[in-house]
N, C-alpha and C positions, 0 to 999 in steps of 0.2 A: 697498597692493594695490588695483587697480581692480575695479569691479563685475563686469565680464566675467570677469576672472581668478578672482575669488572664486566666481562661479557655476560655472565649469568645475571648480575645485578641489572644490567640494561635490557635483559631479555633478548639478546642477539643470538644466543646459542642455548641449547638444552643441556641438562646434566649428562644425558646419554651421549649427545654429540661431543661434548667436551671430553668425556671418557674415551671415546673412540679416537679423538685427535691426540690425546696423551699417549695412547697405545701406539698410534702411527708414528709419533715423535720418537719413541723409544727404538722402534725398528728402523725407520728411515732417516732419523736425524732431523736437523733443521729446527727452527723456532716453532712454538705452538701456533702462532698466527699463520705461518706458511702451511702447516698441516691442515688447519681449519679451512683455509681457502682451497687447498688442493683437494680436500674431500667434498667440496661444494657446500660446506656448512656455514660459511660466512663470506660476505662480499669483501672485495679489497677496500672499498670506500669505508665500510663499517669498521674494518680492521684499522685503517689509518686514523679514523676519528677517535677510536678507542685508545690507540697508542698516543695520540696527541693529548688526550685527557689524562692518561696515566702519567705521562712525562711532563705535563704542563708546558707543552711545547707546540710550536707550529708543526703542521703535518701536511703530507701530500700523498696522492695516489694517482694511478693511471700512467699513461705514457708521458715522458718528459724528455726534453732535449736541453743539455747544458749550454750555457753561453761560452763560446770559444775563448772569449777574453778571460772568463773566470778559470777555465781549464789551464790557461797559460801561466797562472800564478802558482801552480803546484806541480809536483812530479806525479806522473801516473802510477809509478811504483809505490810512492808513499800513500796515495789514495787507495790503491789495492791493498796494501799492508794494513792500513788503519780503517778500511771500509767506510769511506766517505766519497762524495763527489761534489765538486764546486758547481753550483747551478747558475748563480747570478752575481754580478758585481757592479757596484757604483763607486762614487768617489770615496766613501767612508766605510762601506759595508760589503761583506762577502757572505752570501747565503750558500750553505752547503747541505746536501742531503746526507743523512746519517741513519744508522740503525740504533745507535746509542747516543742520545743527546747529552748524556752525563759523563762522557769521556772528556773531562776538562783538561787533562794533560795534552791530548791531541788538539783540542780546540784552542788552547792557549798557544801551543806551538805554531799553529797555522796563523793565528792572529799576530803573533810576534814577527813572524817571517814575512808576512804580507803587509803589515802595517794597517790592517783593517779590523773593524769589529766583526766578529764571526757570529752569524745567526744560524743555529742548527735547525734543520727541518727534518723531522722523523718520517721515514717511509718504511713500508714492509720489507722484510729481509729478502724475499724472492725478487722484488723489484730492484733492490740494490744490486743483487747478483747479476741481473740482466744488464743494468747500466754499466757495471764494472766490466762485464764481458765486452760490451759494445764500444765503450769509450776509453777504456784503459787496457784493452787486450788482455784482461785478466782471465784466468781459468777458474771456473766454478763448476763442480759436478752438476750435470743436468738432472732435473726432476720431472715428474709428469706435468707439473704446472708450466714448465718451460716449453713443452711440446704441444700446447693447446689440448692437453688431455683432461683439463679441469672443466667441469660443467656444473651449473647450479643443480642441486639435488632437490627434486620435488618432494613435498610432504607425502608420507605414506597414505595411500587411499585417496589422494586428491585427483582431480580431473587431469592435472598435468601428468601425474604418474601413469594413469591409465592410457592417456594419449601417447605417452612416450613408449609404453610397452607395445602399443598397437602399430606404431609407425614402422615403415620399412627401413631396415638398416641401410646405412650409407654404403656407397660403392667402396671397395677396398682400395687403399692407396698403393700405388705401385712401389717397388723397392727403390727405383730411381727418385720418385717423389719424396719418399720417406728420408732417404739419405740427404736430399737437398734441404728438407725441413730441419733435419737433425743438425746438419752443418750450420744452418742459419741460427738455430737455437744456441749452439756452442759459441757463436759470435755475439749472442745477445740480441738477435734480430727477430725472434719469434714473438708474435703478438697474440694475446688471449682474445678469443672471439666473443666472449661474454661481456659482463658488465665492466671488466677491466679494459676492454677495448674501446670504451667510449672516449678515451683520450681526453679526460678531464682532470683538472688539478683542483684539489681541495686544500684550502689554506686555513690554518687554525689561528689561534691567538698567540701573538708574540708576547712573552712575559719576561720579567727580569729573571736571570738565571740564579739558582741557589748559591753558586760560587761566584767570586768576584769576576766581573766581565773582563775580557782581554782589553788592554788599553792600546791606544794608538802610540806612535813614537813620541817620546817626551818633547816638550817645547824647546829644550836646550839643544836638541839635535840639529847639527848644521845641515845645510842643504845638500852638501856632498854626501855620497853613500858611505859613511863611516860607521862601522859597527858600534852600537851603544855599549856603555860599560856593563859589566856583568851584574852590577847591583840592581840594574833596572828590572831584569827578569831572572832571579836566582834559580828558578826551577828548570830552566832550559840548560842542559849540560853542555851543549855544543854552541860555540859562537856562530852567529848567523853569517851567511855569505852576503856580499853586497847585493842590492836588488838586481834581478836579471835585466839584461839590456832590452830596451823596448817597453818596459813596464813603468808607468809614471807613478811615483809615490806621492800621494796627496800631501799638501802642507799640513803641519800640525794644527789641530783645532780642538777646542774643548768639546767634550761629549755631553750633550744634555741628558738629563735623566729620562729613562724610557718608562712610560706608563703603559699598562695593559691596554691594547687596542686591537681591533680586528682590522687586518690589512692584507694585501696580496703581494707584498714585496718579496717574501722569501722565495717563492717559487713562480708564481704567475699572477696575472691580473692586469687591470687597466693602467696601474701606475708604473708598470715595468714591461713595456712591449718588446724589449730587446731579445728575449728568449722565446723562440717559437716552441709551442707545446704540441705534442702528439703528431710529430712528423716522422713516421717510421724510417723513411729514407732521408733523414735530415742532413744538415751540412756536416762535412767531415771536421772533426775537432783536431786541431794541430797538436803535435806532440809537445809535451812540456819541456822547458829549457833544461839542459843537463844539470845545472846547478840549483834548480828550484827545489825547495823542501829537502835539501840535504843530499841530493844526488840519487842515483838509481838504486843503491844498496846501502843499507844501514850497517854500522860496524858489527852489530850483534849477528846480522845475517852472514856477513863475511867471515866472522869468527866461529860460526856454528860448525862443529865437527861432523863428518859424515856418519850416518848411522851404520852400526855393524850389520853384516848380513844375517838374516834370520836363521836360526838353527831348528832342525826338526824336533818334534815332540813325540814321545811315546803315547800309547793310548791312555795309560794311567795318568801321565802328566797332563794330557789334554783334558781329561775328565776333571782333574783338580783345578786346572786353569779356568774352565768354563764355570765351575761352581763358585768361583770368586770374581767373576767378571763384573765390572762396574758400569760398562757402557758397551755400545754396539761395536766400537773399535776393538775392544778386548775380545769379543766373540770372533770377529773376522780374523784377527791375528792368530788366535788359538786354532781355529779350524784349518787355516792355510798352513800353519806350521806343522800340524799333524799330517796333512796331505803331502807336504813337501818331502816327507820321509818315504813316500810310496810312489809318487808320480812326478814327472818332469815339469809339466805345465799345469798350474792350479789357479783357477779364477773363482772368485765369489761375485755373483751378479745379483742385482736388486730387481725385484719384480714389483711394478706399480701398474695395475690395470693391464693394458695391452702393450706395455713397454718393458723391455729388459735392458738395463744399463749396467755398465761395468762399475765395480766398486773397488775391489782390491785384487792383487794377483801376486804370486810368488812362483819361482822356478826358473828353468833354463830359458833365457831369452825373453822372459816376461818382465815388462816394465810397468810399474804401478801407474805412472802418469799416462801411459797409452791405454791401459785397461779402463781408466776412468772416462775415456772418450768413446768407448764402445756403446752402441745403441742398436738394438734388434727389435723390430716390431713383431707383435704376436697376432696380427690380424689374419694372416694366412697360415695354413698348416705348415708346421716346422717341427723339428725335434724339440726345441725349447717349449713350444706350445704343447706338444704331446706330454711332456713332463709336468707342465703346469696344470693341464686339464685333468690328467690322471692322478696327479699327486703321488706318483711313484717313480722310483729311480729307473734310469735307462742305461743299458750297456749294449753297445753295438756301433755300427757306422752312422755317421751324422749325415742327415739329408743334405744333398748338394744343391742348394738353391742360392739365389743372389744374396739374400740376407746373410747366410752363413759364409758365403764367399768374402763379403766385406768383413765379417767377424774375424776370419783367419788372416785376412790381409792386415788388419790392425794388430792382430796378435803377433804378426811377424813370421808366419810360417804357413805351410799348406795344411790340407786336411789330413787327419790321422786315419789309419785304417779302422780303428774303433776308439770310442771315448766313453766316459762315464759321466752322467749328469744326475745329480741328486737334488731333490727339492728339500728345502728347509722350511718347516711349517711352524707357525705360531697360532695356537688356538684354531687349528684346522685350516688356516689360510697360508698359501705359499707366499713367502716374503723374499726368499733368496733361492738362487740356483747355484750349486757347487759344481763347477765343470773341471774335470781332470782328464789329461791324456799323457801319452809318453812322447809326443812330438809328431812331426809330419811323417806320414807313411809308416807309422809304428802301431803295433797292437798294444792296447792298454790292459794290464792285468785286472781282471774283474774281482779283485779282493776288496769287497765293500762291506764285509760283515761288521767290522769295528766302526766303519764310517756310518753305517745305519744306526748303530747304537749311539754314536756321538751326535747324530742329528737330533735325536730325542733330547739329549742334554742341552742342545742349543735352544730348543723350544722352552725348556724349563728355565734356562738362564734369562731369556727374554721376559718370561712371565714374572720372575722374581724382580727384574728391573722395573717392570710395569707397576708392581705392587709398591715398590719403594718410591717410584715417581709420583704415584697418586697420594701417598701418605706424607710426602715431603711438604 
């Protein structure tokens, strides 16, 4: 059973809410659960419980802090690459937070190289992204949920909705405060102020895994750190390095059968007090040893050839590419390649509520990795907000305020004399902004006729993807 079906069966979401989340997933990416929580249609606790039920696995939610001793057993690069985080360790067992508890190849590799039985604990995707940013220095694009932009949505016509409509809007956040919060979120330090901020851990039922459980080192293995013969673990292609210095490998012991039982060992509870939970400014986790989990970079990553530079598309080519787009990345690539033939700096930005974030970019001096770190608030009047509110394109000088000053600083250049900003709409809602200019202190040609036609094709492409997503 899929997540959406399980949530409908349990009465946690409505059919209309699920459809809204599926449409948001097509436009903004991420997993369905992330979009449901982001839209205020589902709590993190309910999402975690449902994931645990679907995967027949232990689960967790809320703020959590990993045990530094557990973090020392693996490489942070490997954890970033495979999307897991060690949370707790004892003499025989290593509990790790995961988004996919059925990735047995990764689980077996961790078990083999640490000599411990690995217990996967499933957590929501957005929580994993925050943990990887904070403890592995990993980069994950920010979403509204990472900026405390998520709030529980009151039922239509309820007293809560009427009270919310009548309440006084909060004071505007200054640009300095916003940039501080945004930088903190990029490091994984933003905390949700609703039910996700209760700093609680929910632990499910640990069960036997469908695949054979990872085994401890065989009894014939000598006490000295000698690599075991290849026949012991044929599925691991690389011979393991000796245990990192300072890590004690437990003596071999027989593993008793595990029967289903409710316990708090994987993430938190009275039986395992070593890991503090819900401490936003918790202890610093030391970096993993250089040799742990195979080193900082895998051979596949080292051998990956550089991508060729993008080539511009003609209007007809762009129309054809949009018609056969299969996901949001295809849409972004096509729109930017078309703009690349007309302007020097081209950015596609995502719009979620009162936040504009960088998505992709192409052109002179435009680095995609830097674009994804851009964040501009829409609380105060700005050129971006004008385009979002009017849902029409803008040609002219960009308003020189603090937010746009930071925008151009990240972009790596100064203000242009004029720029073109075009909203991309899906079902009447602005979901992206296309920003183009010809560089600092340059005039931008206002040749947007074909771009306006192309923007309509973007909306049709997204709607086609939504139909395919719902019927899948």
